[in-house]
Backbone as ProteinMPNN parsed JSONL, in Angstrom:
{"seq_chain_A": "MEQPRYIAIEGVIGAGKTALSKKLAEKLSAKLVLEEFENNPFLEKFYDDRKRYAFQTQMFFLINRFKQQEQFNQEDLFTEYLVSDYFFDKDQIFAYLNLSGEELKLYESVFPLLKRNLRQIDLVIFLQASVDRLIYNIKKRGRSVEKNLTRTYIRELSEAYNNFFFKYSSTPLLIVNTTDIDFVNKEDDFDELFNQIFRKDRGFIEYFNPKIKV", "coords_chain_A": {"N_chain_A": [[15.506, 16.529, 4.368], [13.892, 16.662, 1.242], [10.772, 18.179, 0.3], [8.168, 15.879, -0.214], [6.791, 15.018, -3.376], [5.634, 12.984, -4.799], [3.784, 10.646, -3.373], [3.292, 7.536, -1.881], [1.005, 5.349, -0.352], [0.942, 2.651, 1.827], [0.018, -0.632, 3.12], [-1.467, -3.365, 4.956], [-4.427, -5.127, 3.829], [-7.25, -3.355, 4.758], [-5.987, -1.473, 6.318], [-6.353, 1.205, 5.829], [-5.436, 2.579, 3.605], [-6.587, 3.662, 1.191], [-8.478, 5.469, 2.208], [-6.854, 7.315, 3.621], [-5.284, 8.203, 1.49], [-7.155, 9.553, -0.099], [-7.936, 11.668, 1.623], [-5.5, 12.974, 1.993], [-4.83, 13.684, -0.638], [-6.919, 15.414, -1.207], [-6.423, 17.528, 0.602], [-3.985, 18.44, -0.356], [-4.611, 19.154, -2.903], [-3.966, 17.325, -4.862], [-3.129, 15.019, -7.558], [-4.903, 12.031, -7.592], [-4.287, 8.589, -7.253], [-5.688, 5.488, -7.478], [-5.651, 2.057, -6.61], [-6.714, -0.419, -8.891], [-8.21, -2.736, -7.946], [-10.639, -4.025, -8.107], [-10.987, -4.747, -10.708], [-9.771, -7.12, -11.159], [-10.383, -10.276, -12.268], [-9.847, -12.643, -11.005], [-9.641, -12.361, -8.291], [-11.65, -12.777, -6.232], [-11.972, -15.529, -6.499], [-9.442, -16.297, -5.759], [-9.389, -15.68, -3.014], [-11.07, -17.659, -2.167], [-9.716, -19.998, -2.895], [-6.606, -20.097, -2.488], [-4.206, -21.371, -3.363], [-4.8, -22.46, -5.895], [-5.511, -20.262, -7.507], [-3.539, -18.346, -7.242], [-1.361, -17.631, -8.999], [-2.58, -16.65, -11.383], [-3.995, -14.49, -10.333], [-1.921, -12.93, -9.283], [-0.299, -12.264, -11.552], [-2.104, -10.844, -13.109], [-2.519, -8.585, -11.483], [0.114, -7.587, -11.448], [0.663, -6.805, -14.152], [-1.439, -5.008, -14.556], [-0.967, -3.066, -12.583], [1.492, -2.123, -13.482], [0.813, -0.964, -15.981], [-0.813, 1.111, -15.114], [0.924, 2.626, -13.459], [2.889, 3.326, -15.276], [1.938, 5.461, -16.67], [2.675, 7.715, -15.278], [5.237, 8.482, -15.774], [5.916, 10.626, -17.443], [3.738, 12.425, -17.88], [3.018, 13.605, -15.458], [5.069, 15.14, -14.511], [4.973, 17.84, -14.105], [3.0, 18.156, -12.319], [2.12, 19.226, -9.134], [1.644, 17.637, -6.815], [1.329, 14.132, -6.295], [-0.582, 11.462, -5.251], [-0.803, 8.153, -4.205], [-2.567, 5.091, -3.515], [-1.098, 2.808, -3.309], [2.108, 1.198, -3.996], [4.375, 0.175, -6.572], [6.304, -1.746, -5.843], [5.162, -3.253, -3.823], [3.909, -5.384, -4.921], [5.596, -7.533, -4.863], [5.423, -8.486, -2.249], [3.037, -9.945, -2.062], [3.551, -11.819, -4.026], [5.744, -13.363, -3.048], [4.561, -14.407, -0.848], [2.478, -15.981, -1.823], [3.175, -17.393, -4.167], [5.129, -20.107, -5.58], [7.9, -22.287, -6.445], [8.093, -22.934, -9.947], [6.315, -20.962, -10.737], [7.016, -18.735, -9.17], [9.629, -18.307, -10.077], [9.151, -17.529, -12.718], [7.724, -15.186, -12.271], [9.729, -13.66, -10.973], [11.434, -13.21, -13.086], [10.094, -11.415, -14.622], [9.237, -9.182, -13.092], [11.47, -7.278, -12.385], [12.048, -6.237, -14.923], [9.852, -4.719, -15.568], [9.699, -2.9, -13.422], [11.98, -1.225, -13.638], [11.335, 0.735, -15.434], [9.699, 2.589, -14.291], [8.536, 5.557, -12.586], [10.278, 7.061, -9.86], [9.333, 6.999, -6.436], [8.78, 9.566, -4.002], [8.201, 9.398, -1.285], [7.256, 6.763, 0.836], [4.552, 5.727, 2.738], [3.927, 3.618, 5.296], [1.276, 2.053, 6.661], [0.783, 0.687, 9.66], [-0.882, -1.812, 11.548], [-2.687, -3.586, 14.134], [-3.661, -7.06, 13.912], [-6.254, -7.519, 14.836], [-7.38, -4.95, 14.583], [-7.236, -4.605, 11.812], [-8.95, -6.652, 10.87], [-11.326, -5.792, 12.017], [-11.723, -3.369, 10.596], [-11.996, -4.377, 7.985], [-14.339, -5.923, 8.157], [-16.124, -3.925, 8.845], [-16.317, -2.269, 6.565], [-17.318, -4.04, 4.699], [-16.919, -5.261, 2.063], [-17.869, -7.289, -0.617], [-16.1, -8.921, -2.019], [-14.191, -9.466, -0.172], [-15.206, -11.146, 1.706], [-14.504, -13.77, 2.337], [-12.017, -13.688, 3.46], [-9.591, -14.877, 5.689], [-8.638, -14.956, 9.171], [-6.148, -16.09, 9.522], [-4.896, -15.657, 7.024], [-4.787, -12.842, 6.967], [-3.104, -12.403, 9.145], [-0.745, -13.66, 8.21], [-0.229, -12.052, 5.999], [0.148, -9.595, 7.246], [2.51, -10.106, 8.678], [4.207, -10.547, 6.517], [4.234, -8.015, 5.282], [5.414, -6.51, 7.366], [7.964, -7.7, 7.493], [8.908, -7.092, 4.932], [9.042, -4.253, 4.933], [10.761, -3.867, 7.025], [13.208, -4.408, 5.932], [13.304, -2.606, 3.887], [14.709, -0.011, 1.924], [14.764, 1.614, -0.267], [13.546, 4.044, -0.844], [12.666, 7.156, 0.854], [10.959, 6.498, 3.93], [8.088, 6.333, 5.936], [6.865, 4.923, 8.739], [3.839, 4.205, 10.215], [2.087, 3.728, 13.161], [-1.081, 2.744, 13.295], [-2.995, 1.659, 14.919], [-4.362, 2.761, 17.142], [-5.404, 5.182, 16.324], [-7.546, 7.416, 14.454], [-7.572, 8.558, 11.557], [-9.398, 9.129, 9.643], [-11.909, 9.965, 10.648], [-11.275, 11.69, 12.71], [-10.109, 14.813, 12.897], [-7.958, 15.921, 14.268], [-6.216, 13.747, 14.562], [-5.613, 13.237, 11.882], [-4.401, 15.684, 11.147], [-2.147, 15.641, 12.787], [-0.749, 13.478, 11.71], [-0.371, 14.423, 9.096], [1.356, 16.572, 9.578], [3.594, 15.153, 10.378], [4.301, 13.897, 8.004], [5.173, 16.019, 6.408], [7.175, 17.165, 7.884], [10.038, 19.11, 8.308], [12.424, 18.171, 9.324], [12.304, 15.469, 9.047], [13.552, 12.159, 8.981], [15.303, 9.791, 6.785], [14.281, 7.203, 7.127], [11.647, 6.674, 9.267], [9.748, 6.113, 12.287], [6.513, 6.527, 13.336], [4.68, 6.78, 16.166], [1.78, 7.498, 17.327], [0.634, 9.238, 20.245], [-1.708, 7.9, 22.561], [-4.77, 9.413, 22.969], [-6.473, 10.629, 25.82]], "CA_chain_A": [[14.646, 15.845, 3.399], [13.095, 17.52, 0.378], [9.333, 17.957, 0.416], [7.754, 14.839, -1.167], [5.761, 15.361, -4.355], [4.982, 11.74, -5.187], [3.627, 9.92, -2.117], [2.545, 6.276, -1.96], [0.57, 4.879, 0.96], [0.882, 1.198, 1.803], [-0.418, -1.313, 4.325], [-2.248, -4.582, 4.764], [-5.852, -4.944, 3.556], [-7.962, -2.842, 5.917], [-5.173, -0.524, 7.092], [-6.825, 2.569, 5.598], [-4.641, 3.194, 2.539], [-7.395, 4.471, 0.28], [-9.08, 6.566, 2.971], [-5.828, 8.332, 3.858], [-4.895, 8.765, 0.193], [-8.174, 10.517, -0.519], [-7.872, 12.865, 2.478], [-4.242, 13.663, 1.714], [-4.928, 14.28, -1.974], [-7.838, 16.562, -1.117], [-5.753, 18.626, 1.314], [-2.883, 18.936, -1.178], [-5.096, 19.366, -4.269], [-3.072, 16.453, -5.624], [-3.704, 13.982, -8.404], [-5.109, 10.831, -6.792], [-4.182, 7.329, -7.982], [-6.232, 4.403, -6.677], [-5.448, 0.744, -7.19], [-7.926, -0.932, -9.538], [-8.273, -4.143, -7.54], [-11.932, -4.618, -8.45], [-10.943, -5.201, -12.1], [-9.119, -8.428, -11.237], [-11.435, -11.303, -12.3], [-9.445, -13.827, -10.243], [-9.426, -12.035, -6.888], [-12.599, -13.462, -5.346], [-11.641, -16.956, -6.564], [-8.213, -16.462, -4.995], [-9.729, -15.697, -1.592], [-11.693, -18.963, -1.892], [-8.754, -21.08, -3.102], [-5.365, -19.36, -2.705], [-3.204, -22.139, -4.102], [-5.206, -22.67, -7.279], [-5.651, -19.028, -8.288], [-2.52, -17.371, -6.858], [-0.554, -17.143, -10.12], [-3.409, -15.819, -12.259], [-4.288, -13.248, -9.61], [-0.684, -12.158, -9.158], [0.147, -11.733, -12.84], [-3.053, -9.815, -13.525], [-2.198, -7.387, -10.714], [1.415, -7.068, -11.864], [0.536, -6.106, -15.437], [-2.37, -3.899, -14.398], [-0.272, -2.021, -11.82], [2.518, -1.54, -14.349], [0.163, -0.092, -16.969], [-1.296, 2.313, -14.43], [2.061, 3.42, -13.0], [3.658, 3.788, -16.427], [1.374, 6.735, -17.115], [3.195, 8.837, -14.498], [6.638, 8.737, -16.102], [6.095, 11.919, -18.085], [2.621, 13.365, -17.889], [2.818, 14.272, -14.187], [6.289, 15.792, -14.074], [4.685, 19.214, -13.734], [1.96, 18.149, -11.298], [2.798, 19.522, -7.877], [1.579, 16.485, -5.925], [0.713, 12.899, -6.756], [-0.792, 10.584, -4.103], [-1.28, 6.841, -4.63], [-2.87, 4.203, -2.391], [-0.223, 1.634, -3.383], [3.289, 1.41, -4.825], [4.605, -0.994, -7.41], [7.127, -2.747, -5.164], [4.363, -4.09, -2.921], [3.511, -6.575, -5.656], [6.48, -8.613, -4.441], [4.981, -9.031, -0.966], [2.026, -10.961, -2.344], [4.168, -12.876, -4.834], [6.548, -14.259, -2.204], [3.669, -15.057, 0.104], [1.499, -16.874, -2.447], [3.707, -18.183, -5.277], [6.23, -21.001, -5.253], [8.41, -23.088, -7.551], [8.231, -22.355, -11.28], [5.518, -19.731, -10.798], [7.81, -17.663, -8.579], [10.754, -18.058, -10.982], [8.632, -16.757, -13.847], [7.417, -13.842, -11.731], [10.99, -12.97, -10.7], [12.05, -12.833, -14.354], [9.303, -10.34, -15.23], [9.087, -8.002, -12.226], [12.486, -6.225, -12.526], [11.985, -5.632, -16.254], [8.801, -3.711, -15.517], [9.992, -1.908, -12.385], [13.027, -0.276, -14.006], [10.787, 1.769, -16.311], [8.708, 3.38, -13.572], [8.972, 6.754, -11.877], [10.652, 6.858, -8.464], [8.472, 7.622, -5.444], [9.509, 10.424, -3.073], [7.972, 8.96, 0.093], [6.311, 5.682, 1.07], [3.985, 5.707, 4.087], [3.454, 2.277, 5.628], [0.31, 2.07, 7.757], [0.886, -0.545, 10.441], [-2.013, -1.972, 12.472], [-2.821, -4.927, 14.685], [-4.535, -7.947, 13.15], [-7.623, -7.262, 15.296], [-7.849, -3.696, 13.983], [-7.402, -4.852, 10.377], [-10.161, -7.454, 10.691], [-12.448, -4.903, 12.346], [-11.919, -2.449, 9.473], [-12.47, -5.146, 6.833], [-15.747, -6.268, 8.398], [-16.909, -2.698, 8.896], [-16.598, -1.751, 5.22], [-18.204, -5.038, 4.113], [-16.774, -5.53, 0.631], [-18.249, -8.674, -0.9], [-14.94, -9.661, -2.499], [-13.343, -9.782, 0.977], [-16.004, -11.869, 2.703], [-13.888, -15.052, 2.684], [-10.679, -13.5, 4.018], [-9.462, -15.524, 6.992], [-7.72, -14.339, 10.123], [-4.83, -16.648, 9.249], [-4.312, -14.973, 5.872], [-4.488, -11.474, 7.377], [-1.911, -12.459, 9.997], [0.392, -13.959, 7.332], [0.005, -10.868, 5.185], [0.705, -8.579, 8.14], [3.899, -10.483, 8.928], [4.944, -10.348, 5.261], [4.426, -6.568, 5.146], [6.387, -6.069, 8.363], [9.283, -8.175, 7.067], [9.301, -6.351, 3.739], [9.421, -2.879, 5.26], [11.908, -3.907, 7.932], [14.396, -4.436, 5.086], [13.136, -1.668, 2.78], [15.53, 1.2, 2.002], [14.88, 2.157, -1.629], [13.056, 5.419, -0.845], [12.27, 7.576, 2.198], [9.878, 5.671, 4.458], [7.473, 6.712, 7.206], [6.034, 3.846, 9.264], [2.869, 4.804, 11.131], [1.261, 2.815, 13.948], [-2.444, 3.289, 13.176], [-3.918, 0.838, 15.701], [-5.169, 3.521, 18.101], [-5.796, 6.497, 15.816], [-8.593, 7.417, 13.43], [-7.294, 9.73, 10.722], [-10.529, 9.354, 8.745], [-13.005, 10.668, 11.321], [-10.766, 12.635, 13.701], [-9.241, 15.757, 12.199], [-6.722, 16.096, 15.032], [-5.339, 12.631, 14.204], [-5.148, 13.456, 10.512], [-3.484, 16.83, 11.135], [-0.894, 15.211, 13.404], [-0.072, 12.648, 10.72], [0.022, 15.309, 7.997], [2.537, 17.319, 10.016], [4.734, 14.23, 10.362], [4.67, 13.65, 6.602], [5.855, 17.179, 5.835], [8.142, 17.698, 8.825], [11.278, 19.456, 7.599], [13.554, 17.417, 9.849], [12.012, 14.036, 8.97], [14.678, 11.375, 8.508], [15.078, 8.94, 5.62], [13.353, 6.175, 7.612], [11.162, 7.053, 10.593], [8.596, 5.406, 12.839], [5.63, 7.455, 14.053], [3.765, 6.084, 17.068], [1.0, 8.567, 17.971], [0.237, 9.036, 21.636], [-3.137, 7.667, 22.751], [-5.412, 10.564, 23.633], [-7.447, 10.233, 26.843]], "C_chain_A": [[13.899, 16.873, 2.56], [11.617, 17.192, 0.544], [8.88, 16.937, -0.625], [6.64, 15.32, -2.087], [4.969, 14.133, -4.788], [4.964, 10.832, -3.953], [2.792, 8.667, -2.353], [2.234, 5.795, -0.551], [0.335, 3.384, 0.88], [0.414, 0.638, 3.144], [-1.244, -2.532, 3.963], [-3.7, -4.213, 4.445], [-6.552, -4.479, 4.83], [-7.204, -1.816, 6.73], [-5.618, 0.923, 6.91], [-6.073, 3.311, 4.514], [-5.462, 4.152, 1.682], [-8.0, 5.666, 0.991], [-8.068, 7.681, 3.213], [-5.395, 8.989, 2.551], [-5.877, 9.832, -0.265], [-8.106, 11.797, 0.301], [-6.613, 13.668, 2.188], [-4.286, 14.36, 0.363], [-5.835, 15.505, -1.962], [-7.159, 17.761, -0.469], [-4.669, 19.27, 0.456], [-3.325, 19.373, -2.566], [-4.241, 18.558, -5.249], [-3.846, 15.561, -6.577], [-3.752, 12.696, -7.59], [-5.074, 9.587, -7.675], [-4.656, 6.209, -7.069], [-6.034, 3.072, -7.392], [-6.759, 0.173, -7.716], [-8.107, -2.416, -9.236], [-9.57, -4.817, -7.981], [-11.977, -5.12, -9.886], [-10.33, -6.587, -12.252], [-10.164, -9.542, -11.166], [-11.11, -12.547, -11.471], [-9.459, -13.607, -8.732], [-10.362, -12.785, -5.946], [-12.34, -14.966, -5.334], [-10.384, -17.248, -5.745], [-8.5, -16.531, -3.501], [-10.414, -17.009, -1.2], [-10.674, -20.1, -1.96], [-7.411, -20.454, -3.485], [-4.39, -20.108, -3.617], [-3.542, -22.234, -5.587], [-5.155, -21.394, -8.11], [-4.573, -17.984, -7.993], [-1.795, -16.787, -8.074], [-1.353, -16.233, -11.044], [-3.686, -14.454, -11.618], [-3.069, -12.345, -9.579], [-0.271, -11.514, -10.475], [-0.809, -10.674, -13.376], [-2.75, -8.507, -12.801], [-0.889, -6.76, -11.191], [1.307, -6.249, -13.142], [-0.363, -4.881, -15.302], [-1.719, -2.737, -13.646], [0.785, -1.344, -12.665], [1.901, -0.556, -15.341], [-0.301, 1.206, -16.333], [-0.14, 3.219, -14.023], [2.867, 4.009, -14.149], [3.186, 5.149, -16.914], [2.049, 7.933, -16.448], [4.647, 9.152, -14.795], [6.85, 10.141, -16.65], [4.963, 12.894, -17.799], [2.454, 14.13, -16.587], [4.081, 14.946, -13.664], [6.027, 17.213, -13.59], [3.481, 19.309, -12.786], [2.624, 18.314, -9.948], [2.813, 18.319, -6.947], [0.854, 15.32, -6.594], [0.626, 11.959, -5.55], [-1.417, 9.282, -4.589], [-1.556, 5.969, -3.411], [-2.161, 2.847, -2.516], [1.064, 2.034, -4.087], [3.701, 0.083, -5.454], [5.356, -2.102, -6.685], [6.319, -3.686, -4.286], [3.886, -5.365, -3.606], [4.329, -7.785, -5.214], [6.024, -9.273, -3.138], [4.003, -10.176, -1.199], [2.621, -12.126, -3.127], [4.92, -13.869, -3.957], [5.707, -14.959, -1.148], [2.852, -16.161, -0.555], [2.035, -17.761, -3.576], [4.855, -19.08, -4.807], [6.716, -21.697, -6.522], [8.553, -22.326, -8.853], [7.44, -21.069, -11.438], [6.345, -18.544, -10.289], [9.011, -17.314, -9.463], [10.323, -17.21, -12.176], [8.331, -15.326, -13.419], [8.704, -13.032, -11.55], [11.71, -12.545, -11.977], [11.346, -11.636, -14.994], [9.334, -9.064, -14.405], [10.174, -6.943, -12.433], [12.485, -5.543, -13.885], [10.939, -4.524, -16.293], [9.172, -2.565, -14.573], [10.975, -0.842, -12.854], [12.521, 0.864, -14.881], [9.844, 2.732, -15.603], [9.336, 4.549, -12.811], [9.243, 6.455, -10.4], [9.712, 7.628, -7.536], [9.319, 8.435, -4.471], [9.352, 9.986, -1.622], [6.943, 7.836, 0.102], [5.855, 5.764, 2.526], [3.399, 4.322, 4.322], [2.561, 2.355, 6.854], [0.315, 0.706, 8.44], [-0.293, -0.621, 11.401], [-2.039, -3.399, 12.984], [-3.767, -5.754, 13.817], [-5.995, -7.713, 13.547], [-8.195, -6.0, 14.657], [-8.094, -3.873, 12.493], [-8.701, -5.608, 10.102], [-11.396, -6.625, 10.988], [-12.753, -3.976, 11.169], [-12.483, -3.158, 8.242], [-13.954, -5.479, 6.976], [-16.635, -5.029, 8.348], [-17.255, -2.186, 7.499], [-17.378, -2.753, 4.374], [-18.116, -5.241, 2.617], [-17.043, -7.006, 0.371], [-17.046, -9.516, -1.308], [-14.048, -10.117, -1.344], [-14.028, -10.665, 2.013], [-15.349, -13.171, 3.165], [-12.444, -14.92, 3.181], [-10.618, -14.114, 5.414], [-8.487, -14.747, 7.886], [-6.29, -14.816, 9.876], [-4.147, -15.917, 8.101], [-3.941, -13.529, 6.224], [-3.235, -11.435, 8.248], [-0.661, -12.725, 9.156], [0.775, -12.735, 6.499], [0.63, -9.753, 6.016], [2.175, -8.857, 8.43], [4.758, -10.254, 7.686], [5.23, -8.866, 5.025], [5.493, -6.068, 6.107], [7.809, -6.478, 7.971], [9.8, -7.384, 5.873], [9.807, -4.954, 4.112], [10.543, -2.803, 6.29], [13.218, -3.841, 7.14], [14.395, -3.329, 4.027], [13.995, -0.409, 2.977], [15.671, 1.892, 0.648], [14.453, 3.614, -1.717], [12.855, 5.857, 0.604], [11.01, 6.834, 2.639], [9.4, 6.217, 5.797], [6.537, 5.589, 7.627], [5.138, 4.423, 10.352], [2.077, 3.712, 11.841], [-0.15, 3.385, 14.0], [-3.459, 2.575, 14.068], [-4.861, 1.669, 16.551], [-5.506, 4.927, 17.627], [-6.849, 6.341, 14.727], [-8.43, 8.664, 12.576], [-8.414, 10.025, 9.733], [-11.569, 10.258, 9.402], [-12.55, 11.705, 12.338], [-9.734, 13.549, 13.048], [-7.928, 15.982, 12.939], [-5.719, 14.995, 14.691], [-4.768, 12.812, 12.803], [-4.125, 14.587, 10.459], [-2.124, 16.453, 11.723], [-0.073, 14.365, 12.425], [0.426, 13.496, 9.554], [1.295, 16.081, 8.355], [3.786, 16.43, 10.039], [5.234, 13.986, 8.939], [5.525, 14.782, 6.047], [6.787, 17.877, 6.82], [9.479, 17.941, 8.128], [12.462, 18.628, 8.076], [13.296, 15.904, 9.844], [13.195, 13.295, 8.372], [14.311, 10.497, 7.323], [14.115, 7.805, 5.959], [12.952, 6.538, 9.036], [9.946, 6.23, 10.976], [7.791, 6.393, 13.664], [4.611, 6.655, 14.852], [2.964, 7.132, 17.837], [0.632, 8.218, 19.411], [-1.282, 8.845, 21.722], [-3.731, 8.821, 23.529], [-6.475, 10.054, 24.607], [-8.323, 11.409, 27.21]], "O_chain_A": [[13.342, 17.835, 3.09], [11.256, 16.066, 0.887], [9.176, 17.105, -1.808], [5.675, 15.944, -1.645], [3.783, 14.227, -5.105], [6.002, 10.314, -3.541], [1.718, 8.729, -2.952], [3.09, 5.828, 0.332], [-0.37, 2.898, -0.004], [0.413, 1.332, 4.161], [-1.662, -2.707, 2.819], [-4.145, -3.109, 4.759], [-6.457, -5.137, 5.866], [-7.719, -1.328, 7.737], [-5.3, 1.777, 7.738], [-6.066, 4.542, 4.497], [-5.08, 5.304, 1.476], [-8.033, 6.764, 0.436], [-8.383, 8.857, 3.032], [-5.165, 10.197, 2.51], [-5.477, 10.886, -0.76], [-8.207, 12.892, -0.251], [-6.652, 14.898, 2.141], [-3.831, 15.496, 0.232], [-5.555, 16.505, -2.623], [-7.306, 18.888, -0.942], [-4.451, 20.48, 0.519], [-2.522, 19.905, -3.333], [-3.85, 19.044, -6.311], [-5.053, 15.368, -6.432], [-2.761, 12.313, -6.969], [-5.74, 9.528, -8.709], [-4.087, 6.002, -5.998], [-6.221, 2.964, -8.604], [-7.793, 0.274, -7.057], [-8.152, -3.247, -10.143], [-9.604, -6.027, -8.201], [-12.902, -5.843, -10.256], [-10.36, -7.167, -13.337], [-10.774, -9.741, -10.116], [-11.972, -13.399, -11.254], [-9.305, -14.561, -7.968], [-9.908, -13.37, -4.962], [-12.468, -15.612, -4.294], [-10.269, -18.302, -5.118], [-7.916, -17.355, -2.796], [-10.349, -17.424, -0.043], [-10.749, -21.052, -1.184], [-7.112, -20.299, -4.669], [-3.82, -19.522, -4.537], [-2.66, -22.101, -6.437], [-4.797, -21.434, -9.287], [-4.683, -16.847, -8.452], [-1.633, -15.57, -8.166], [-0.873, -15.173, -11.445], [-3.62, -13.414, -12.273], [-3.17, -11.142, -9.819], [0.073, -10.332, -10.502], [-0.381, -9.718, -14.023], [-2.723, -7.443, -13.42], [-0.796, -5.54, -11.324], [1.804, -5.125, -13.207], [-0.074, -3.831, -15.876], [-1.89, -1.574, -14.014], [0.963, -0.128, -12.583], [2.406, 0.552, -15.52], [-0.197, 2.274, -16.937], [-0.203, 4.434, -14.213], [3.462, 5.077, -14.007], [3.958, 5.902, -17.507], [2.008, 9.041, -16.981], [5.237, 10.007, -14.135], [7.86, 10.777, -16.35], [5.209, 14.064, -17.506], [1.826, 15.188, -16.576], [4.15, 15.289, -12.483], [6.772, 17.735, -12.76], [3.002, 20.403, -12.487], [3.591, 17.617, -9.643], [3.844, 17.999, -6.355], [-0.099, 15.505, -7.351], [1.636, 11.687, -4.9], [-2.428, 9.292, -5.292], [-0.872, 6.083, -2.394], [-2.577, 1.863, -1.903], [1.119, 3.092, -4.714], [3.407, -0.989, -4.927], [5.069, -3.28, -6.896], [6.751, -4.81, -4.029], [3.5, -6.323, -2.936], [3.832, -8.911, -5.19], [6.215, -10.474, -2.945], [4.13, -11.245, -0.602], [2.244, -13.279, -2.921], [4.754, -15.079, -4.104], [6.109, -15.994, -0.616], [2.56, -17.174, 0.081], [1.417, -18.773, -3.908], [5.467, -18.833, -3.768], [6.03, -21.696, -7.544], [9.07, -21.209, -8.874], [7.843, -20.179, -12.186], [6.366, -17.481, -10.91], [9.368, -16.141, -9.581], [11.033, -16.294, -12.593], [8.653, -14.375, -14.13], [8.765, -11.861, -11.926], [12.515, -11.614, -11.949], [11.935, -10.929, -15.812], [9.447, -7.972, -14.963], [9.827, -5.781, -12.644], [12.882, -4.383, -13.99], [11.12, -3.513, -16.972], [8.975, -1.395, -14.902], [10.823, 0.328, -12.505], [13.219, 1.864, -15.049], [9.252, 3.6, -16.243], [10.511, 4.517, -12.447], [8.516, 5.684, -9.773], [9.343, 8.768, -7.819], [10.441, 8.048, -4.147], [10.261, 10.178, -0.814], [5.895, 7.934, -0.536], [6.679, 5.858, 3.435], [2.478, 3.905, 3.621], [3.02, 2.681, 7.949], [-0.1, -0.296, 7.859], [-0.669, 0.384, 12.005], [-1.49, -4.307, 12.361], [-4.578, -5.201, 13.073], [-6.876, -7.71, 12.687], [-9.353, -5.98, 14.239], [-9.069, -3.339, 11.963], [-9.459, -5.242, 9.204], [-12.404, -6.738, 10.29], [-13.913, -3.817, 10.787], [-13.339, -2.615, 7.542], [-14.726, -5.332, 6.028], [-17.765, -5.086, 7.864], [-18.371, -1.718, 7.274], [-18.04, -2.353, 3.417], [-19.145, -5.382, 1.957], [-16.505, -7.871, 1.061], [-16.98, -10.7, -0.978], [-13.247, -11.038, -1.502], [-13.475, -10.901, 3.087], [-15.614, -13.629, 4.276], [-11.734, -15.917, 3.308], [-11.511, -13.885, 6.23], [-7.639, -13.992, 7.41], [-5.339, -14.045, 10.003], [-2.962, -15.593, 8.185], [-2.884, -13.048, 5.815], [-2.403, -10.54, 8.105], [0.37, -12.087, 9.365], [1.954, -12.431, 6.323], [1.529, -9.052, 5.552], [2.994, -7.938, 8.426], [5.904, -9.817, 7.792], [6.332, -8.499, 4.617], [6.372, -5.297, 5.722], [8.744, -5.689, 8.104], [10.981, -7.046, 5.806], [10.871, -4.53, 3.659], [11.203, -1.771, 6.408], [14.211, -3.289, 7.614], [15.399, -3.14, 3.34], [14.007, 0.182, 4.058], [16.602, 2.672, 0.444], [14.943, 4.349, -2.574], [12.871, 5.015, 1.502], [10.113, 6.574, 1.837], [10.203, 6.523, 6.678], [5.535, 5.327, 6.962], [5.618, 5.053, 11.294], [1.466, 2.864, 11.19], [-0.394, 4.39, 14.669], [-4.656, 2.853, 13.985], [-6.038, 1.331, 16.676], [-5.858, 5.782, 18.439], [-7.015, 5.264, 14.154], [-9.06, 9.692, 12.827], [-8.389, 11.054, 9.058], [-12.052, 11.206, 8.784], [-13.357, 12.521, 12.785], [-8.635, 13.12, 12.696], [-6.895, 16.209, 12.309], [-4.525, 15.258, 14.546], [-3.584, 12.569, 12.569], [-3.095, 14.46, 9.798], [-1.082, 16.885, 11.229], [1.144, 14.52, 12.327], [1.544, 13.295, 9.08], [2.197, 16.221, 7.529], [4.892, 16.891, 9.757], [6.437, 13.883, 8.702], [6.481, 14.544, 5.309], [7.15, 19.036, 6.624], [9.988, 17.061, 7.434], [13.406, 18.404, 7.318], [13.975, 15.15, 10.542], [13.777, 13.735, 7.38], [13.155, 10.459, 6.902], [13.232, 7.482, 5.164], [13.807, 6.691, 9.908], [9.217, 5.721, 10.125], [8.319, 7.023, 14.58], [3.783, 5.941, 14.286], [3.409, 7.606, 18.882], [0.359, 7.065, 19.742], [-2.044, 9.538, 21.047], [-3.258, 9.166, 24.612], [-7.269, 9.174, 24.276], [-9.208, 11.278, 28.056]]}, "name": "protein", "num_of_chains": 1, "seq": "MEQPRYIAIEGVIGAGKTALSKKLAEKLSAKLVLEEFENNPFLEKFYDDRKRYAFQTQMFFLINRFKQQEQFNQEDLFTEYLVSDYFFDKDQIFAYLNLSGEELKLYESVFPLLKRNLRQIDLVIFLQASVDRLIYNIKKRGRSVEKNLTRTYIRELSEAYNNFFFKYSSTPLLIVNTTDIDFVNKEDDFDELFNQIFRKDRGFIEYFNPKIKV"}
């Protein structure tokens, strides 16, 4: 495997995508790309009433993510490292979970037209965690926009992510079980994960399950 230059970190809400992206970008002196979820005016309404606001929320995210990712087609070709806390394909996970009927047909007609114009990612890191750990992390950070997230929705989203990445083969993929590690506050955990990311013998698709330290 060639050393990845463009790395995207993915996972369910509360998995630690942004925290890991920031630490990884700092260590690599990389350009950091963060998802602009707070700019979506429909998001809080969606968490209150998923069915009513799903389409507006989804299409806003789709266009916003495309505009942000489109910037990296040329201007960062000479940047050594680029680290993002999301990747464009993940938009589909939410679409298939929340849209239906004519809304989904319209979405499916737009998504591939946008995707084909975007730069290919070198490595996707999927942070996997238990529902209990995800809910704990969400409550701990206390974002007001997430106050109405239900356990049911987190479980559905977790299952959707797992199904998506079980079938995913478009780019190199590293799946990391993060339930029992703390790469934010424990440098040993972060260093172990960093070494896995840049392991010279890493395969195209790998699963990393860190040993619990006692």
